[in-house]
A tleap script that builds the chain and sets N, CA, C and O, in Angstrom:
source leaprc.protein.ff14SB
mol = sequence {
  NMET ASP ASN ALA ASP GLN THR LYS GLY LYS
  LEU LYS GLN ALA LEU GLY ASP LEU THR ASP
  ASP LYS SER LEU GLN HIE GLU GLY LYS ALA
  ASP GLU ALA ALA GLY LYS LEU LYS GLU ILE
  VAL LYS ASP ALA GLU HIE LYS VAL GLU GLU
  LEU VAL ASP ALA ALA LYS GLU LYS PHE VAL
  LYS CHIE
}
set mol.1.N position { -42.411 13.242 29.804 }
set mol.1.CA position { -41.331 12.878 28.907 }
set mol.1.C position { -40.039 12.774 29.715 }
set mol.1.O position { -39.739 13.640 30.537 }
set mol.2.N position { -39.299 11.734 29.479 }
set mol.2.CA position { -38.060 11.529 30.211 }
set mol.2.C position { -36.962 12.449 29.694 }
set mol.2.O position { -36.859 12.720 28.498 }
set mol.3.N position { -36.140 12.921 30.639 }
set mol.3.CA position { -34.970 13.674 30.225 }
set mol.3.C position { -33.783 12.722 30.136 }
set mol.3.O position { -33.933 11.525 30.379 }
set mol.4.N position { -32.616 13.233 29.796 }
set mol.4.CA position { -31.442 12.385 29.578 }
set mol.4.C position { -31.072 11.588 30.822 }
set mol.4.O position { -30.721 10.413 30.718 }
set mol.5.N position { -31.146 12.215 32.006 }
set mol.5.CA position { -30.789 11.517 33.239 }
set mol.5.C position { -31.745 10.362 33.522 }
set mol.5.O position { -31.321 9.289 33.951 }
set mol.6.N position { -33.016 10.582 33.285 }
set mol.6.CA position { -33.996 9.521 33.516 }
set mol.6.C position { -33.752 8.347 32.559 }
set mol.6.O position { -33.793 7.185 32.965 }
set mol.7.N position { -33.502 8.662 31.309 }
set mol.7.CA position { -33.246 7.623 30.326 }
set mol.7.C position { -31.972 6.867 30.671 }
set mol.7.O position { -31.934 5.638 30.611 }
set mol.8.N position { -30.931 7.607 31.033 }
set mol.8.CA position { -29.668 6.971 31.423 }
set mol.8.C position { -29.880 6.061 32.631 }
set mol.8.O position { -29.329 4.962 32.695 }
set mol.9.N position { -30.680 6.526 33.581 }
set mol.9.CA position { -30.953 5.731 34.762 }
set mol.9.C position { -31.694 4.454 34.438 }
set mol.9.O position { -31.379 3.393 34.976 }
set mol.10.N position { -32.672 4.552 33.563 }
set mol.10.CA position { -33.436 3.368 33.175 }
set mol.10.C position { -32.548 2.356 32.448 }
set mol.10.O position { -32.671 1.148 32.648 }
set mol.11.N position { -31.652 2.870 31.602 }
set mol.11.CA position { -30.745 1.976 30.886 }
set mol.11.C position { -29.786 1.280 31.849 }
set mol.11.O position { -29.525 0.084 31.719 }
set mol.12.N position { -29.264 2.031 32.812 }
set mol.12.CA position { -28.365 1.429 33.799 }
set mol.12.C position { -29.094 0.368 34.627 }
set mol.12.O position { -28.538 -0.688 34.928 }
set mol.13.N position { -30.329 0.661 34.986 }
set mol.13.CA position { -31.105 -0.324 35.745 }
set mol.13.C position { -31.317 -1.596 34.928 }
set mol.13.O position { -31.178 -2.704 35.446 }
set mol.14.N position { -31.648 -1.433 33.674 }
set mol.14.CA position { -31.873 -2.592 32.812 }
set mol.14.C position { -30.588 -3.403 32.643 }
set mol.14.O position { -30.604 -4.632 32.701 }
set mol.15.N position { -29.492 -2.706 32.436 }
set mol.15.CA position { -28.211 -3.397 32.302 }
set mol.15.C position { -27.842 -4.094 33.613 }
set mol.15.O position { -27.326 -5.211 33.609 }
set mol.16.N position { -28.111 -3.425 34.723 }
set mol.16.CA position { -27.866 -4.032 36.024 }
set mol.16.C position { -28.724 -5.274 36.238 }
set mol.16.O position { -28.273 -6.265 36.814 }
set mol.17.N position { -29.960 -5.207 35.769 }
set mol.17.CA position { -30.845 -6.379 35.864 }
set mol.17.C position { -30.298 -7.547 35.033 }
set mol.17.O position { -30.277 -8.694 35.478 }
set mol.18.N position { -29.862 -7.220 33.825 }
set mol.18.CA position { -29.362 -8.267 32.921 }
set mol.18.C position { -28.084 -8.916 33.452 }
set mol.18.O position { -27.872 -10.119 33.299 }
set mol.19.N position { -27.239 -8.097 34.080 }
set mol.19.CA position { -25.945 -8.610 34.550 }
set mol.19.C position { -25.960 -8.954 36.031 }
set mol.19.O position { -24.945 -9.381 36.583 }
set mol.20.N position { -27.107 -8.770 36.676 }
set mol.20.CA position { -27.254 -9.001 38.116 }
set mol.20.C position { -26.261 -8.160 38.921 }
set mol.20.O position { -25.700 -8.609 39.921 }
set mol.21.N position { -26.059 -6.908 38.445 }
set mol.21.CA position { -25.138 -5.965 39.089 }
set mol.21.C position { -25.955 -5.001 39.946 }
set mol.21.O position { -26.521 -4.034 39.437 }
set mol.22.N position { -26.012 -5.268 41.241 }
set mol.22.CA position { -26.822 -4.464 42.164 }
set mol.22.C position { -26.338 -3.026 42.222 }
set mol.22.O position { -27.144 -2.102 42.339 }
set mol.23.N position { -25.035 -2.832 42.141 }
set mol.23.CA position { -24.477 -1.484 42.182 }
set mol.23.C position { -24.963 -0.657 40.988 }
set mol.23.O position { -25.344 0.504 41.139 }
set mol.24.N position { -24.946 -1.260 39.823 }
set mol.24.CA position { -25.414 -0.574 38.618 }
set mol.24.C position { -26.916 -0.299 38.697 }
set mol.24.O position { -27.377 0.750 38.247 }
set mol.25.N position { -27.674 -1.227 39.262 }
set mol.25.CA position { -29.108 -1.016 39.443 }
set mol.25.C position { -29.365 0.191 40.340 }
set mol.25.O position { -30.210 1.032 40.035 }
set mol.26.N position { -28.626 0.271 41.451 }
set mol.26.CA position { -28.809 1.391 42.386 }
set mol.26.C position { -28.360 2.710 41.765 }
set mol.26.O position { -28.991 3.748 41.964 }
set mol.27.N position { -27.275 2.658 41.018 }
set mol.27.CA position { -26.796 3.857 40.335 }
set mol.27.C position { -27.843 4.335 39.332 }
set mol.27.O position { -28.091 5.533 39.201 }
set mol.28.N position { -28.448 3.392 38.634 }
set mol.28.CA position { -29.494 3.749 37.683 }
set mol.28.C position { -30.702 4.373 38.353 }
set mol.28.O position { -31.278 5.330 37.835 }
set mol.29.N position { -31.088 3.839 39.500 }
set mol.29.CA position { -32.213 4.419 40.240 }
set mol.29.C position { -31.892 5.831 40.696 }
set mol.29.O position { -32.754 6.709 40.669 }
set mol.30.N position { -30.643 6.050 41.118 }
set mol.30.CA position { -30.232 7.384 41.549 }
set mol.30.C position { -30.246 8.362 40.379 }
set mol.30.O position { -30.694 9.499 40.523 }
set mol.31.N position { -29.755 7.922 39.223 }
set mol.31.CA position { -29.772 8.781 38.034 }
set mol.31.C position { -31.197 9.129 37.632 }
set mol.31.O position { -31.499 10.275 37.296 }
set mol.32.N position { -32.067 8.128 37.671 }
set mol.32.CA position { -33.468 8.370 37.302 }
set mol.32.C position { -34.119 9.355 38.270 }
set mol.32.O position { -34.856 10.247 37.849 }
set mol.33.N position { -33.849 9.194 39.559 }
set mol.33.CA position { -34.411 10.105 40.562 }
set mol.33.C position { -33.881 11.521 40.361 }
set mol.33.O position { -34.630 12.490 40.488 }
set mol.34.N position { -32.598 11.643 40.049 }
set mol.34.CA position { -32.018 12.966 39.797 }
set mol.34.C position { -32.682 13.619 38.592 }
set mol.34.O position { -32.949 14.821 38.594 }
set mol.35.N position { -32.944 12.824 37.571 }
set mol.35.CA position { -33.623 13.354 36.389 }
set mol.35.C position { -35.025 13.823 36.703 }
set mol.35.O position { -35.460 14.862 36.207 }
set mol.36.N position { -35.741 13.065 37.526 }
set mol.36.CA position { -37.097 13.464 37.909 }
set mol.36.C position { -37.061 14.762 38.718 }
set mol.36.O position { -37.903 15.641 38.536 }
set mol.37.N position { -36.078 14.868 39.609 }
set mol.37.CA position { -35.955 16.086 40.418 }
set mol.37.C position { -35.654 17.293 39.543 }
set mol.37.O position { -36.223 18.365 39.746 }
set mol.38.N position { -34.765 17.125 38.574 }
set mol.38.CA position { -34.461 18.225 37.655 }
set mol.38.C position { -35.715 18.667 36.904 }
set mol.38.O position { -35.938 19.860 36.694 }
set mol.39.N position { -36.524 17.698 36.505 }
set mol.39.CA position { -37.762 18.006 35.788 }
set mol.39.C position { -38.726 18.794 36.679 }
set mol.39.O position { -39.355 19.750 36.228 }
set mol.40.N position { -38.835 18.388 37.941 }
set mol.40.CA position { -39.708 19.086 38.897 }
set mol.40.C position { -39.242 20.518 39.102 }
set mol.40.O position { -40.050 21.447 39.116 }
set mol.41.N position { -37.933 20.693 39.261 }
set mol.41.CA position { -37.376 22.036 39.473 }
set mol.41.C position { -37.611 22.906 38.241 }
set mol.41.O position { -37.969 24.078 38.363 }
set mol.42.N position { -37.410 22.339 37.070 }
set mol.42.CA position { -37.621 23.085 35.824 }
set mol.42.C position { -39.080 23.522 35.695 }
set mol.42.O position { -39.358 24.659 35.312 }
set mol.43.N position { -40.012 22.619 36.015 }
set mol.43.CA position { -41.434 22.948 35.960 }
set mol.43.C position { -41.777 24.057 36.960 }
set mol.43.O position { -42.531 24.976 36.643 }
set mol.44.N position { -41.218 23.961 38.163 }
set mol.44.CA position { -41.478 24.973 39.187 }
set mol.44.C position { -40.919 26.324 38.746 }
set mol.44.O position { -41.560 27.357 38.940 }
set mol.45.N position { -39.735 26.314 38.160 }
set mol.45.CA position { -39.122 27.548 37.679 }
set mol.45.C position { -40.016 28.203 36.619 }
set mol.45.O position { -40.207 29.419 36.616 }
set mol.46.N position { -40.551 27.387 35.733 }
set mol.46.CA position { -41.427 27.906 34.674 }
set mol.46.C position { -42.696 28.522 35.280 }
set mol.46.O position { -43.139 29.583 34.841 }
set mol.47.N position { -43.273 27.866 36.277 }
set mol.47.CA position { -44.482 28.392 36.920 }
set mol.47.C position { -44.204 29.706 37.646 }
set mol.47.O position { -45.028 30.620 37.619 }
set mol.48.N position { -43.053 29.799 38.289 }
set mol.48.CA position { -42.688 31.037 38.981 }
set mol.48.C position { -42.529 32.166 37.967 }
set mol.48.O position { -42.977 33.288 38.204 }
set mol.49.N position { -41.893 31.867 36.842 }
set mol.49.CA position { -41.743 32.889 35.795 }
set mol.49.C position { -43.110 33.366 35.301 }
set mol.49.O position { -43.301 34.560 35.072 }
set mol.50.N position { -44.052 32.451 35.136 }
set mol.50.CA position { -45.396 32.826 34.703 }
set mol.50.C position { -46.072 33.719 35.738 }
set mol.50.O position { -46.731 34.697 35.385 }
set mol.51.N position { -45.909 33.382 37.015 }
set mol.51.CA position { -46.506 34.196 38.073 }
set mol.51.C position { -45.894 35.595 38.119 }
set mol.51.O position { -46.604 36.583 38.307 }
set mol.52.N position { -44.587 35.672 37.948 }
set mol.52.CA position { -43.912 36.971 37.948 }
set mol.52.C position { -44.400 37.801 36.765 }
set mol.52.O position { -44.675 38.992 36.915 }
set mol.53.N position { -44.507 37.191 35.610 }
set mol.53.CA position { -44.999 37.914 34.436 }
set mol.53.C position { -46.425 38.405 34.649 }
set mol.53.O position { -46.750 39.535 34.285 }
set mol.54.N position { -47.274 37.576 35.230 }
set mol.54.CA position { -48.656 37.982 35.495 }
set mol.54.C position { -48.697 39.126 36.496 }
set mol.54.O position { -49.491 40.055 36.347 }
set mol.55.N position { -47.852 39.066 37.508 }
set mol.55.CA position { -47.814 40.143 38.506 }
set mol.55.C position { -47.327 41.441 37.873 }
set mol.55.O position { -47.840 42.517 38.180 }
set mol.56.N position { -46.342 41.340 36.995 }
set mol.56.CA position { -45.841 42.547 36.293 }
set mol.56.C position { -46.951 43.188 35.479 }
set mol.56.O position { -47.111 44.409 35.483 }
set mol.57.N position { -47.719 42.353 34.777 }
set mol.57.CA position { -48.807 42.882 33.949 }
set mol.57.C position { -49.841 43.613 34.811 }
set mol.57.O position { -50.313 44.686 34.437 }
set mol.58.N position { -50.188 43.045 35.944 }
set mol.58.CA position { -51.168 43.693 36.834 }
set mol.58.C position { -50.618 44.995 37.396 }
set mol.58.O position { -51.350 45.976 37.522 }
set mol.59.N position { -49.343 45.010 37.731 }
set mol.59.CA position { -48.726 46.202 38.307 }
set mol.59.C position { -48.648 47.317 37.274 }
set mol.59.O position { -48.902 48.479 37.593 }
set mol.60.N position { -48.304 46.977 36.059 }
set mol.60.CA position { -48.177 47.974 34.985 }
set mol.60.C position { -49.529 48.546 34.607 }
set mol.60.O position { -49.624 49.723 34.262 }
set mol.61.N position { -50.586 47.728 34.666 }
set mol.61.CA position { -51.924 48.186 34.292 }
set mol.61.C position { -52.488 49.155 35.311 }
set mol.61.O position { -53.333 49.981 34.967 }
set mol.62.N position { -52.041 49.076 36.562 }
set mol.62.CA position { -52.590 49.955 37.595 }
set mol.62.C position { -51.706 51.093 37.821 }
set mol.62.O position { -52.001 51.947 38.658 }
savepdb mol mol.pdb
quit
């Protein structure tokens, strides 16, 4: 699922395509890439939290 940055980037790219504005196209690609990176970081953060919780449970049980 796209986040706001990815959607904004796609819209800028489309507008850049329609207006033949290379700068806007590149800006849109950068926004989309930033959105994808944020999504990756968020997913990694969630996985780390799950691992920490699992480790806590094992430590408390022993």
